N, C-alpha and C positions, 0 to 999 in steps of 0.2 A: 203339578202339585200346587194346591191352593196357597201353601205357605210361601213357596218361591214366587208365586204370582204377586202376592201382597207385599213381599219384600222388595220385589222389583218396582212396584208402584210407589212404595214408600221412598225408595232411593231416588226415583225419578222426581217426586215431589220435593224432596230435600235438596236435590241438585238444582232444580228449577228455582226454588226459593233463594238458594245461595247466590246463584247467578243474578237473579233479580235484585237481591240486596246489594251486590257489588255494583251493578249498573246504576242503581239508585244512589249509592254512595258516590260513584264517579260523577253522576249528574249533579249532585249537591255540591261537590268540589268544583265542578265546572262553573256552576252558577256563582259560587262564592268568589272564586278567583276572577271570573269575568266581571262581577260586580265591583271588585277592587279596581280593575283597570278602568271601568266606566267612571268610578268615583274620582280616580286620578285625572282623567280627561276633564271632568267637570271642574275639579280644583284648578287645573292648569288654565282653563278658560276664565274662571272667576278671578284668579290672581292677575292674569293678563289684562282683564277689563277694569281692575281696581287699583293696580300698581303701575303707574305710568312709566317709571324708570325701567321696570322689567319688560313692559310692553314695548318700549323703545328699543331695548336690547334685543328682544326677539326679532323685531322688524329690521334692525340693522343687519342681522345675520340672514334674514330672509331675502335681503337684496342679492344674496348669492343664488343665482338661477339654477344651481344644481338641485336645490330644494323644490323648485318649480317642476323640474323633470321627474323628481323622485316621488313626490306626493301622489300623483294619480296612480302610480304602480302599486300602492298599498291596497288598491281595490282588488288586486289579484289574490293576496292571501285572505282578504275579507270574504271574497266569493268562495274560495276553497274551504275555509272554515265553516261558512254557512252550509256548504254542500255536505260536509261531514258532521254537521250539527254540533260544532264546538263554539259555545258562547264565549269562552275565554279567548279563543283565537280571534273571533270577530272583534271583541273589545280591545284586544292588543293591537289589532290593525287600525282601529279608529284612533287609539292613543298615539300610534306612530304617525298617522295622517296629520294630526294637530301639532305634535311636538317636533316633527321633522323640519318645521319652519326654522329652528335654530340649530340644527345638527351640523351645519357647515359654517366655516368662519366668515366673518365679514369680508367681502371682496374689496380689493384695492381700486378696481376700476368698475364703474357701473354706468350703463347707458342712461341717457336722459329720460327715455320713455319708462324704464323700470323705476327710476326715482320718482317720476311724476305719478305713475300708477300706484305705487306703494304709499305715497303721500295721500293720494285720494282714498285708498283703503283705510289708512289710519284715521283720517278725518271722518270717514264714514262710520267707522266703528266707535269713535269717541264723540260722535255728533249726537243730535237729539234722537231718542228712540221712540218714534211715534208708532201707531198701530200698524201701519203698512210695513214698516221695517221689521217689526216683531213677527208679523205673519210671514214675511219673506224669509226671515231667519229660520223659522220653524220648518221650512222646506228642506233644510239640511238634515236634521235628524229623521225627518219623514222619508227622505230619499234613501238614507242608510237602512231604515226599517223595511222599505219596500224591496230594496236590493237584497237584503238578507233573507227576506221571506221568499223571494223568487228562487234563490239557490237552495234554501232550506227545503222548498218544495220541488227542487230540481227542475225548474222551468227555465231552460236556456234562453228561449226567445224573449221572455219577460225580463230576464236578468240583463241581457245585452241591451235591450231597449231602455232599461233604467240607466245603465252606464252611459249610453248615448245622450239621454236627456240631461243627466248630471253635467256632462262635459259641454253640451250645447248651451245649457242654461247659464253656466259660468261664463262662457265666451260672449253670449248675447248681453248678459248683465254688465260685463266689464266694458264692452265697446259702447253700449248704450249710455252708461253712466260716466265712464272715465274718458270717453272720446278716443282720440288718437293714441294716447298712452295705453288704453285698454287692449290695443292690438298686440302689445308685448307678450301677452299670454297665449296668443294663437298657436305658435309653433310648439311650445311645451304641451299645451292642451290637446292639440290635434295628434301629435306624436304619441302622447300618453294614451289617448283614446284608441288609436289604431293598434298599439301594442297590447292594450288590455283586451280589446275585442278578439284579436287573433289568438292570444294565449288562453283566454277564457273559453273560446270555442274549441280549441285543440285540447285543452285540459279536460273540459267537460266530456268530450267524446271519448277521450282516453279512459276517464274514470268510469264511464258508462259501460265500457267493454269489460271491465274487471268484474 
């Protein structure tokens, strides 16, 4: 019956439009909430770089090496949220990477290498910002962008490659610039890298099977 046919087509179009609208609405919400967390991250960085007492307080707590072991692991939810195309989840992960510096209490005992390395980092961040330093700093958001793109496109090899480059770059930069004290990040960085690579590979294969 032609009437039934046209009714069915009309229902299909209405249903399709409704689901498309819901998807678009969810996407808009995702972008708005993600943008909020991105803004909070930028605000945190700006306050840290312009408010010396706050900056010192953050670094006092960053002497607790639990934060050194935890920070690399936030790449795991970042990669997962990129895989499922959640901008909010990705920005929440980045926010956690930066703010986790002060999540743990100031330690009572700190090794000399840790003290020297964090002093170097503080002096570096509050030192002169020439062109080379600015360009080097831009590699941080660029690395997150490429890593997010890799898992957004569901490219496992590219994603793990970026994770390895991020960890390797941090280790090389630390040792090259901070000398002996820079070696204090080796164990947390290498352990974090191994955990991330194994879990990313396992999680990716698990998700691909679903």
